[in-house]
TIMIRO-289222 format. One record per residue: residue in three letters; x negated, y, z of N, C-alpha, C in turn. Coordinates in steps of 0.2 Angstrom, whole numbers, plus 2048, in hexadecimal, padded with zeros to 3 digits. Example, Ala and Ser with C-alpha at 12.3 -4.5 7.8 and 13.67 -1.06 7.14 Angstrom:
BEGIN
@type=ALA n_X=7BE n_Y=7E4 n_Z=827 ca_X=7C2 ca_Y=7EA ca_Z=827 c_X=7BE c_Y=7F0 c_Z=827
@type=SER n_X=7C0 n_Y=7F5 n_Z=823 ca_X=7BC ca_Y=7FB ca_Z=824 c_X=7C0 c_Y=800 c_Z=827
% end
This chain:
BEGIN
@type=MET n_X=9BE n_Y=F3B n_Z=BF1 ca_X=9BE ca_Y=F36 ca_Z=BEE c_X=9BA c_Y=F2F c_Z=BEE
@type=GLY n_X=9BE n_Y=F29 n_Z=BF1 ca_X=9B9 ca_Y=F23 ca_Z=BF1 c_X=9BA c_Y=F1E c_Z=BED
@type=ARG n_X=9B4 n_Y=F1B n_Z=BEE ca_X=9B1 ca_Y=F16 ca_Z=BE7 c_X=9B7 c_Y=F10 c_Z=BEA
@type=ILE n_X=9B7 n_Y=F0C n_Z=BE5 ca_X=9B8 ca_Y=F07 ca_Z=BE4 c_X=9B2 c_Y=EFF c_Z=BE5
@type=LEU n_X=9B5 n_Y=EFB n_Z=BEB ca_X=9AE ca_Y=EF5 ca_Z=BEA c_X=9B2 c_Y=EEF c_Z=BE7
@type=GLY n_X=9AF n_Y=EED n_Z=BE4 ca_X=9B2 ca_Y=EE5 ca_Z=BE0 c_X=9AE c_Y=EE1 c_Z=BE4
@type=ILE n_X=9B2 n_Y=EDA n_Z=BE6 ca_X=9AE ca_Y=ED4 ca_Z=BE8 c_X=9B1 c_Y=ECE c_Z=BE5
@type=ASP n_X=9AC n_Y=ECA n_Z=BE3 ca_X=9AC ca_Y=EC2 ca_Z=BE3 c_X=9AB c_Y=EBE c_Z=BE6
@type=TYR n_X=9AF n_Y=EBC n_Z=BEC ca_X=9AD ca_Y=EB8 ca_Z=BF2 c_X=9AD c_Y=EB1 c_Z=BF0
@type=GLY n_X=9A7 n_Y=EAE n_Z=BF3 ca_X=9A5 ca_Y=EA9 ca_Z=BF0 c_X=9A3 c_Y=EA6 c_Z=BF9
@type=LEU n_X=9A5 n_Y=E9D n_Z=BFA ca_X=9A2 ca_Y=E9A ca_Z=BFF c_X=99B c_Y=E9B c_Z=C00
@type=LYS n_X=998 n_Y=E9C n_Z=BFD ca_X=991 ca_Y=E9F ca_Z=C00 c_X=98D c_Y=EA4 c_Z=BFF
@type=ARG n_X=990 n_Y=EA8 n_Z=BF8 ca_X=98E ca_Y=EB0 ca_Z=BF6 c_X=993 c_Y=EB2 c_Z=BF4
@type=VAL n_X=992 n_Y=EBA n_Z=BF7 ca_X=999 ca_Y=EBD ca_Z=BF6 c_X=996 c_Y=EC5 c_Z=BF0
@type=GLY n_X=997 n_Y=EC4 n_Z=BEA ca_X=996 ca_Y=ECA ca_Z=BE7 c_X=999 c_Y=ECF c_Z=BE7
@type=ILE n_X=996 n_Y=ED5 n_Z=BE5 ca_X=998 ca_Y=EDE ca_Z=BE9 c_X=997 c_Y=EE0 c_Z=BE1
@type=ALA n_X=99D n_Y=EE5 n_Z=BE0 ca_X=99D ca_Y=EE9 ca_Z=BDB c_X=99F c_Y=EED c_Z=BDD
@type=VAL n_X=99C n_Y=EF5 n_Z=BDA ca_X=9A1 ca_Y=EFC ca_Z=BDC c_X=99F c_Y=F00 c_Z=BD7
@type=THR n_X=9A6 n_Y=F03 n_Z=BD7 ca_X=9A7 ca_Y=F0A ca_Z=BD2 c_X=9A3 c_Y=F10 c_Z=BD2
@type=ASP n_X=9A1 n_Y=F12 n_Z=BCE ca_X=99D ca_Y=F1A ca_Z=BCF c_X=9A4 c_Y=F20 c_Z=BD3
@type=PRO n_X=9A1 n_Y=F23 n_Z=BD6 ca_X=9A7 ca_Y=F29 ca_Z=BD8 c_X=9AE c_Y=F2B c_Z=BD5
@type=MET n_X=9AC n_Y=F2C n_Z=BCE ca_X=9B1 ca_Y=F2E ca_Z=BC9 c_X=9B8 c_Y=F26 c_Z=BC9
@type=LYS n_X=9B4 n_Y=F1F n_Z=BC9 ca_X=9B8 ca_Y=F1A ca_Z=BC8 c_X=9BA c_Y=F1A c_Z=BC3
@type=ILE n_X=9B5 n_Y=F19 n_Z=BBF ca_X=9B5 ca_Y=F19 ca_Z=BB7 c_X=9B1 c_Y=F12 c_Z=BB8
@type=VAL n_X=9AC n_Y=F11 n_Z=BB9 ca_X=9A7 ca_Y=F0A ca_Z=BB6 c_X=9A4 c_Y=F06 c_Z=BBD
@type=ALA n_X=9A7 n_Y=EFF n_Z=BBD ca_X=9A3 ca_Y=EFB ca_Z=BC1 c_X=99C c_Y=EF8 c_Z=BC0
@type=SER n_X=998 n_Y=EF6 n_Z=BC5 ca_X=991 ca_Y=EF6 ca_Z=BC6 c_X=990 c_Y=EF2 c_Z=BCB
@type=PRO n_X=98C n_Y=EED n_Z=BCA ca_X=989 ca_Y=EE7 ca_Z=BD0 c_X=985 c_Y=EEA c_Z=BD4
@type=LEU n_X=987 n_Y=EE8 n_Z=BD9 ca_X=983 ca_Y=EED ca_Z=BE0 c_X=981 c_Y=EE7 c_Z=BE3
@type=THR n_X=984 n_Y=EE1 n_Z=BE5 ca_X=97D ca_Y=EE0 ca_Z=BE8 c_X=983 c_Y=ED8 c_Z=BEA
@type=THR n_X=97C n_Y=ED1 n_Z=BEC ca_X=982 ca_Y=ECC ca_Z=BEC c_X=97D c_Y=ECB c_Z=BF6
@type=ILE n_X=983 n_Y=EC8 n_Z=BF9 ca_X=984 ca_Y=EC6 ca_Z=C01 c_X=985 c_Y=EC0 c_Z=C01
@type=ASP n_X=97F n_Y=EBE n_Z=C05 ca_X=981 ca_Y=EB8 ca_Z=C09 c_X=98A c_Y=EB6 c_Z=C0D
@type=GLN n_X=98D n_Y=EB1 n_Z=C0C ca_X=993 ca_Y=EB2 ca_Z=C0F c_X=996 c_Y=EB5 c_Z=C16
@type=ALA n_X=990 n_Y=EB1 n_Z=C18 ca_X=991 ca_Y=EB2 ca_Z=C21 c_X=98E c_Y=EB8 c_Z=C24
@type=ARG n_X=98E n_Y=EBC n_Z=C1E ca_X=98A ca_Y=EC5 ca_Z=C21 c_X=98E c_Y=EC9 c_Z=C1E
@type=ILE n_X=994 n_Y=EC7 n_Z=C1B ca_X=999 ca_Y=ECD ca_Z=C15 c_X=99C c_Y=ED1 c_Z=C18
@type=MET n_X=9A0 n_Y=ECF n_Z=C22 ca_X=9A3 ca_Y=ED3 ca_Z=C23 c_X=99F c_Y=ED8 c_Z=C26
@type=GLU n_X=997 n_Y=ED7 n_Z=C29 ca_X=992 ca_Y=EDB ca_Z=C2B c_X=98F c_Y=EE0 c_Z=C24
@type=TYR n_X=990 n_Y=EDE n_Z=C1E ca_X=98E ca_Y=EE1 ca_Z=C1A c_X=993 c_Y=EE7 c_Z=C1A
@type=LEU n_X=99A n_Y=EE5 n_Z=C18 ca_X=99D ca_Y=EEA ca_Z=C17 c_X=9A0 c_Y=EF0 c_Z=C1C
@type=HIS n_X=99E n_Y=EED n_Z=C23 ca_X=9A0 ca_Y=EF1 ca_Z=C28 c_X=99B c_Y=EF8 c_Z=C27
@type=GLU n_X=994 n_Y=EF6 n_Z=C27 ca_X=98F ca_Y=EF9 ca_Z=C26 c_X=98E c_Y=EFD c_Z=C1E
@type=TYR n_X=993 n_Y=EFC n_Z=C19 ca_X=993 ca_Y=EFE ca_Z=C13 c_X=998 c_Y=F04 c_Z=C14
@type=LEU n_X=99D n_Y=F01 n_Z=C17 ca_X=9A2 ca_Y=F06 ca_Z=C16 c_X=9A2 c_Y=F0C c_Z=C1C
@type=SER n_X=99E n_Y=F0B n_Z=C1F ca_X=99D ca_Y=F10 ca_Z=C24 c_X=997 c_Y=F15 c_Z=C1F
@type=LYS n_X=994 n_Y=F15 n_Z=C1E ca_X=991 ca_Y=F19 ca_Z=C19 c_X=994 c_Y=F1E c_Z=C12
@type=GLU n_X=997 n_Y=F18 n_Z=C10 ca_X=99B ca_Y=F1A ca_Z=C09 c_X=9A1 c_Y=F1A c_Z=C0B
@type=ASN n_X=9A4 n_Y=F1F n_Z=C06 ca_X=9AD ca_Y=F21 ca_Z=C07 c_X=9AF c_Y=F1B c_Z=C01
@type=VAL n_X=9B2 n_Y=F16 n_Z=C04 ca_X=9B7 ca_Y=F10 ca_Z=BFE c_X=9BC c_Y=F12 c_Z=BFF
@type=GLU n_X=9C2 n_Y=F13 n_Z=BFB ca_X=9C8 ca_Y=F12 ca_Z=BFB c_X=9CB c_Y=F0C c_Z=BF9
@type=THR n_X=9C7 n_Y=F09 n_Z=BF6 ca_X=9CC ca_Y=F02 ca_Z=BF4 c_X=9C6 c_Y=EFC c_Z=BF4
@type=ILE n_X=9C8 n_Y=EF4 n_Z=BF6 ca_X=9C5 ca_Y=EF0 ca_Z=BF5 c_X=9C9 c_Y=EEC c_Z=BEF
@type=VAL n_X=9C8 n_Y=EE7 n_Z=BEA ca_X=9C9 ca_Y=EE4 ca_Z=BE7 c_X=9C7 c_Y=EDF c_Z=BE6
@type=VAL n_X=9CA n_Y=ED8 n_Z=BEA ca_X=9C6 ca_Y=ED1 ca_Z=BEA c_X=9C9 c_Y=ECE c_Z=BE4
@type=GLY n_X=9C4 n_Y=ECC n_Z=BE1 ca_X=9C9 ca_Y=EC7 ca_Z=BDD c_X=9CA c_Y=EBE c_Z=BDE
@type=MET n_X=9CF n_Y=EBD n_Z=BDB ca_X=9D4 ca_Y=EB7 ca_Z=BDE c_X=9D5 c_Y=EB3 c_Z=BD9
@type=PRO n_X=9D1 n_Y=EAD n_Z=BDA ca_X=9CF ca_Y=EA9 ca_Z=BD5 c_X=9D7 c_Y=EA4 c_Z=BD5
@type=GLU n_X=9D6 n_Y=EA2 n_Z=BCF ca_X=9DC ca_Y=E9E ca_Z=BCF c_X=9DB c_Y=E99 c_Z=BC6
@type=ARG n_X=9DE n_Y=E92 n_Z=BC7 ca_X=9DD ca_Y=E8F ca_Z=BC0 c_X=9E2 c_Y=E93 c_Z=BBB
@type=LEU n_X=9DF n_Y=E90 n_Z=BB2 ca_X=9E3 ca_Y=E93 ca_Z=BAF c_X=9EB c_Y=E93 c_Z=BAF
@type=ASN n_X=9ED n_Y=E8E n_Z=BB3 ca_X=9F4 ca_Y=E8C ca_Z=BB4 c_X=9F8 c_Y=E91 c_Z=BB9
@type=GLY n_X=9F2 n_Y=E94 n_Z=BBC ca_X=9F7 ca_Y=E9A ca_Z=BC1 c_X=9F7 c_Y=E94 c_Z=BC8
@type=GLN n_X=9F3 n_Y=E8E n_Z=BC9 ca_X=9F0 ca_Y=E8B ca_Z=BD0 c_X=9EB c_Y=E8E c_Z=BD5
@type=ALA n_X=9EA n_Y=E8B n_Z=BDB ca_X=9E6 ca_Y=E90 ca_Z=BDE c_X=9E0 c_Y=E8A c_Z=BDB
@type=THR n_X=9DB n_Y=E8E n_Z=BDF ca_X=9D4 ca_Y=E88 ca_Z=BDD c_X=9D0 c_Y=E87 c_Z=BE5
@type=HIS n_X=9CC n_Y=E84 n_Z=BE4 ca_X=9C8 ca_Y=E81 ca_Z=BED c_X=9C6 c_Y=E86 c_Z=BEE
@type=VAL n_X=9C5 n_Y=E8D n_Z=BED ca_X=9C4 ca_Y=E92 ca_Z=BF0 c_X=9C9 c_Y=E97 c_Z=BF3
@type=THR n_X=9CF n_Y=E99 n_Z=BEE ca_X=9D5 ca_Y=E9C ca_Z=BF1 c_X=9D6 c_Y=E9E c_Z=BF9
@type=GLY n_X=9D8 n_Y=E97 n_Z=BFC ca_X=9DA ca_Y=E98 ca_Z=C02 c_X=9D4 c_Y=E9B c_Z=C05
@type=ALA n_X=9CE n_Y=E9C n_Z=C04 ca_X=9C8 ca_Y=E9E ca_Z=C08 c_X=9C9 c_Y=EA7 c_Z=C06
@type=VAL n_X=9CB n_Y=EA9 n_Z=BFF ca_X=9CA ca_Y=EAF ca_Z=BFD c_X=9CF c_Y=EB3 c_Z=C01
@type=ASN n_X=9D7 n_Y=EAE n_Z=C02 ca_X=9DD ca_Y=EB4 ca_Z=C07 c_X=9DC c_Y=EB3 c_Z=C0B
@type=LYS n_X=9D6 n_Y=EAF n_Z=C10 ca_X=9D3 ca_Y=EB1 ca_Z=C17 c_X=9CF c_Y=EB6 c_Z=C15
@type=PHE n_X=9CB n_Y=EB7 n_Z=C11 ca_X=9C7 ca_Y=EBC ca_Z=C11 c_X=9CB c_Y=EC2 c_Z=C11
@type=VAL n_X=9D0 n_Y=EC4 n_Z=C0B ca_X=9D5 ca_Y=EC9 ca_Z=C0A c_X=9D7 c_Y=ECA c_Z=C11
@type=ALA n_X=9DA n_Y=EC7 n_Z=C15 ca_X=9DD ca_Y=EC9 ca_Z=C1B c_X=9DA c_Y=ECC c_Z=C21
@type=LYS n_X=9D4 n_Y=EC9 n_Z=C21 ca_X=9D1 ca_Y=ECA ca_Z=C27 c_X=9CA c_Y=ED2 c_Z=C23
@type=LEU n_X=9CA n_Y=ED4 n_Z=C1D ca_X=9CA ca_Y=EDA ca_Z=C1A c_X=9CF c_Y=EE0 c_Z=C1C
@type=LYS n_X=9D6 n_Y=EDC n_Z=C1C ca_X=9DB ca_Y=EDF ca_Z=C1D c_X=9DB c_Y=EE2 c_Z=C25
@type=GLU n_X=9D9 n_Y=EDD n_Z=C28 ca_X=9D8 ca_Y=EDF ca_Z=C31 c_X=9D3 c_Y=EE2 c_Z=C33
@type=LEU n_X=9CE n_Y=EE0 n_Z=C2E ca_X=9C8 ca_Y=EE6 ca_Z=C32 c_X=9C8 c_Y=EEC c_Z=C2E
@type=PHE n_X=9CA n_Y=EEC n_Z=C2A ca_X=9CA ca_Y=EF4 ca_Z=C24 c_X=9D2 c_Y=EF7 c_Z=C24
@type=PRO n_X=9D4 n_Y=EF8 n_Z=C26 ca_X=9DB ca_Y=EFA ca_Z=C27 c_X=9DC c_Y=F02 c_Z=C22
@type=GLU n_X=9D7 n_Y=F04 n_Z=C23 ca_X=9D9 ca_Y=F0B ca_Z=C1F c_X=9D6 c_Y=F09 c_Z=C19
@type=VAL n_X=9D3 n_Y=F04 n_Z=C14 ca_X=9D1 ca_Y=F04 ca_Z=C0E c_X=9D7 c_Y=EFF c_Z=C0B
@type=GLU n_X=9D9 n_Y=F00 n_Z=C06 ca_X=9DE ca_Y=EFD ca_Z=C02 c_X=9D9 c_Y=EF5 c_Z=BFF
@type=ILE n_X=9DC n_Y=EF1 n_Z=BFF ca_X=9DA ca_Y=EEC ca_Z=BFF c_X=9DF c_Y=EE8 c_Z=BF9
@type=VAL n_X=9DE n_Y=EE6 n_Z=BF4 ca_X=9E2 ca_Y=EE3 ca_Z=BEE c_X=9DD c_Y=EDF c_Z=BEC
@type=THR n_X=9E0 n_Y=ED9 n_Z=BE9 ca_X=9DD ca_Y=ED4 ca_Z=BE5 c_X=9DE c_Y=ED4 c_Z=BDD
@type=GLU n_X=9DA n_Y=ED1 n_Z=BD9 ca_X=9D9 ca_Y=ED2 ca_Z=BD0 c_X=9D9 c_Y=ECA c_Z=BD0
@type=LYS n_X=9DD n_Y=EC8 n_Z=BCB ca_X=9DB ca_Y=EC0 ca_Z=BC9 c_X=9D6 c_Y=EC0 c_Z=BC7
@type=GLU n_X=9D0 n_Y=EBA n_Z=BC7 ca_X=9CC ca_Y=EBB ca_Z=BC6 c_X=9CD c_Y=EB2 c_Z=BC0
@type=GLN n_X=9CA n_Y=EB1 n_Z=BBB ca_X=9C8 ca_Y=EAC ca_Z=BB7 c_X=9C0 c_Y=EAC c_Z=BB3
@type=PHE n_X=9BE n_Y=EA7 n_Z=BB3 ca_X=9B8 ca_Y=EA7 ca_Z=BAF c_X=9B2 c_Y=EAD c_Z=BB1
@type=THR n_X=9B5 n_Y=EB1 n_Z=BB6 ca_X=9B1 ca_Y=EB7 ca_Z=BB6 c_X=9A8 c_Y=EB5 c_Z=BB5
@type=SER n_X=9A5 n_Y=EAF n_Z=BBB ca_X=99E ca_Y=EAB ca_Z=BB9 c_X=99C c_Y=EAB c_Z=BB2
@type=LYS n_X=9A1 n_Y=EA7 n_Z=BAD ca_X=99E ca_Y=EA9 ca_Z=BA7 c_X=99F c_Y=EB0 c_Z=BA2
@type=MET n_X=9A3 n_Y=EB3 n_Z=BA6 ca_X=9A2 ca_Y=EB8 ca_Z=BA0 c_X=99C c_Y=EBC c_Z=BA4
@type=ALA n_X=99A n_Y=EBB n_Z=BAA ca_X=995 ca_Y=EC1 ca_Z=BAC c_X=98D c_Y=EBD c_Z=BAB
@type=VAL n_X=98C n_Y=EB6 n_Z=BA8 ca_X=987 ca_Y=EB3 ca_Z=BA4 c_X=987 c_Y=EB5 c_Z=B9D
@type=ALA n_X=98C n_Y=EB6 n_Z=B9A ca_X=98C ca_Y=EBA ca_Z=B92 c_X=98B c_Y=EC0 c_Z=B95
@type=ALA n_X=98D n_Y=EC3 n_Z=B98 ca_X=98A ca_Y=ECC ca_Z=B9A c_X=984 c_Y=ECA c_Z=B9A
@type=MET n_X=980 n_Y=EC7 n_Z=B9F ca_X=97A ca_Y=EC8 ca_Z=BA0 c_X=975 c_Y=EC5 c_Z=B98
@type=ILE n_X=979 n_Y=EC2 n_Z=B95 ca_X=974 ca_Y=EBF ca_Z=B8D c_X=975 c_Y=EC3 c_Z=B8A
@type=ALA n_X=97B n_Y=EC7 n_Z=B89 ca_X=97B ca_Y=ECE ca_Z=B85 c_X=978 c_Y=ED3 c_Z=B87
@type=GLY n_X=976 n_Y=ED5 n_Z=B8D ca_X=973 ca_Y=ED9 ca_Z=B8F c_X=96C c_Y=ED8 c_Z=B8F
@type=GLY n_X=969 n_Y=ED1 n_Z=B8D ca_X=962 ca_Y=ED1 ca_Z=B8A c_X=95E c_Y=ECE c_Z=B92
@type=MET n_X=963 n_Y=ECB n_Z=B96 ca_X=95F ca_Y=ECB ca_Z=B9D c_X=95B c_Y=EC3 c_Z=B9D
@type=LYS n_X=955 n_Y=EC3 n_Z=B9E ca_X=951 ca_Y=EBC ca_Z=B9D c_X=956 c_Y=EB7 c_Z=BA2
@type=LYS n_X=953 n_Y=EB1 n_Z=B9F ca_X=957 ca_Y=EAA ca_Z=BA2 c_X=957 c_Y=EAA c_Z=BA9
@type=LYS n_X=94F n_Y=EAB n_Z=BAB ca_X=94E ca_Y=EA8 ca_Z=BB4 c_X=953 c_Y=EAE c_Z=BB6
@type=GLU n_X=955 n_Y=EB4 n_Z=BB4 ca_X=957 ca_Y=EB9 ca_Z=BB9 c_X=960 c_Y=EB6 c_Z=BB8
@type=ARG n_X=961 n_Y=EB4 n_Z=BB0 ca_X=969 ca_Y=EB2 ca_Z=BB2 c_X=96B c_Y=EA9 c_Z=BB5
@type=MET n_X=966 n_Y=EA8 n_Z=BB8 ca_X=966 ca_Y=EA3 ca_Z=BBB c_X=969 c_Y=EA3 c_Z=BC2
@type=ARG n_X=965 n_Y=EA8 n_Z=BC5 ca_X=966 ca_Y=EAD ca_Z=BCC c_X=96D c_Y=EAB c_Z=BCE
@type=LYS n_X=971 n_Y=EA8 n_Z=BD0 ca_X=979 ca_Y=EAA ca_Z=BD3 c_X=97B c_Y=EB0 c_Z=BD6
@type=SER n_X=976 n_Y=EB2 n_Z=BD8 ca_X=976 ca_Y=EBA ca_Z=BDE c_X=979 c_Y=EBF c_Z=BD7
@type=ASN n_X=975 n_Y=EBE n_Z=BD2 ca_X=977 ca_Y=EC3 ca_Z=BCD c_X=97D c_Y=EC1 c_Z=BC9
@type=ILE n_X=97E n_Y=EBA n_Z=BC7 ca_X=986 ca_Y=EBA ca_Z=BC6 c_X=98B c_Y=EBC c_Z=BCA
@type=ASP n_X=989 n_Y=EBA n_Z=BD1 ca_X=98D ca_Y=EBE ca_Z=BD5 c_X=991 c_Y=EC3 c_Z=BD6
@type=LYS n_X=98C n_Y=EC9 n_Z=BD6 ca_X=98C ca_Y=ECF ca_Z=BD6 c_X=98E c_Y=ED2 c_Z=BCD
@type=ILE n_X=98C n_Y=ECE n_Z=BC8 ca_X=98F ca_Y=ED0 ca_Z=BC3 c_X=997 c_Y=ECF c_Z=BC3
@type=SER n_X=998 n_Y=EC9 n_Z=BC5 ca_X=99F ca_Y=EC5 ca_Z=BC4 c_X=9A2 c_Y=ECB c_Z=BC9
@type=ALA n_X=9A2 n_Y=ED0 n_Z=BCE ca_X=9A5 ca_Y=ED2 ca_Z=BD3 c_X=9A6 c_Y=EDA c_Z=BCF
@type=SER n_X=9A2 n_Y=EDB n_Z=BC9 ca_X=9A1 ca_Y=EDF ca_Z=BC5 c_X=9A6 c_Y=EDF c_Z=BC0
@type=ILE n_X=9A8 n_Y=EDA n_Z=BBD ca_X=9AC ca_Y=ED8 ca_Z=BB7 c_X=9B2 c_Y=ED8 c_Z=BBC
@type=ILE n_X=9B5 n_Y=ED5 n_Z=BC3 ca_X=9BB ca_Y=ED6 ca_Z=BC4 c_X=9BD c_Y=EDE c_Z=BC7
@type=LEU n_X=9B8 n_Y=EE2 n_Z=BC8 ca_X=9B8 ca_Y=EEB ca_Z=BCA c_X=9BB c_Y=EED c_Z=BC3
@type=GLN n_X=9B8 n_Y=EED n_Z=BBD ca_X=9BA ca_Y=EEE ca_Z=BB9 c_X=9BD c_Y=EEC c_Z=BB4
@type=SER n_X=9C1 n_Y=EE7 n_Z=BB5 ca_X=9C9 ca_Y=EE4 ca_Z=BB4 c_X=9CD c_Y=EE6 c_Z=BB8
@type=TYR n_X=9CE n_Y=EE8 n_Z=BBD ca_X=9D2 ca_Y=EED ca_Z=BC1 c_X=9D3 c_Y=EF6 c_Z=BC0
@type=LEU n_X=9CC n_Y=EF6 n_Z=BBE ca_X=9CB ca_Y=EFD ca_Z=BBB c_X=9D0 c_Y=EFE c_Z=BB6
@type=GLU n_X=9CE n_Y=EF9 n_Z=BB1 ca_X=9D3 ca_Y=EFA ca_Z=BA8 c_X=9D9 c_Y=EF8 c_Z=BAC
@type=ARG n_X=9DB n_Y=EF6 n_Z=BAF ca_X=9E3 ca_Y=EF4 ca_Z=BB2 c_X=9E8 c_Y=EFA c_Z=BB2
@type=MET n_X=9E2 n_Y=EFD n_Z=BB8 ca_X=9E4 ca_Y=F02 ca_Z=BBD c_X=9E7 c_Y=F07 c_Z=BB7
@type=GLU n_X=9DF n_Y=F09 n_Z=BB2 ca_X=9DF ca_Y=F0E ca_Z=BAE c_X=9E6 c_Y=F0C c_Z=BA9
@type=TYR n_X=9E8 n_Y=F08 n_Z=BA9 ca_X=9EF ca_Y=F04 ca_Z=BA3 c_X=9F4 c_Y=F05 c_Z=BA5
@type=ASN n_X=9F4 n_Y=F04 n_Z=BAD ca_X=9FB ca_Y=F05 ca_Z=BB0 c_X=9FD c_Y=F0D c_Z=BB1
@type=ASN n_X=9F8 n_Y=F10 n_Z=BB1 ca_X=9FA ca_Y=F17 ca_Z=BB3 c_X=9FE c_Y=F1C c_Z=BAD
% end
């Protein structure tokens, strides 16, 4: 049984989350510079059994694309090309950064740590991944 990776793709940084082996809980893993994401994924996938990668798909409340949507679509296409053995899916994302900050506050994280964008990115990835897990559970 493989894990599921969640990705919050950004133009500067990419937040990454991963499930436990039973695919029940999503946890923040790391944040990588956007320029190094494919190198990181090659290395990670060579060591870990990953069956699915869930990429957050940004959209506005009215369903329209954001300034990042095109870059995310290109990223998803590249993932499918480079990792044909891994299922690549997208999960709608809205307000994940705000939800991540709220989760950090609720968890008692100090303001200095909450201000680190890398923390926001990897927690956003875990929110995207948890949303996917909950949707899959609901559909089964």
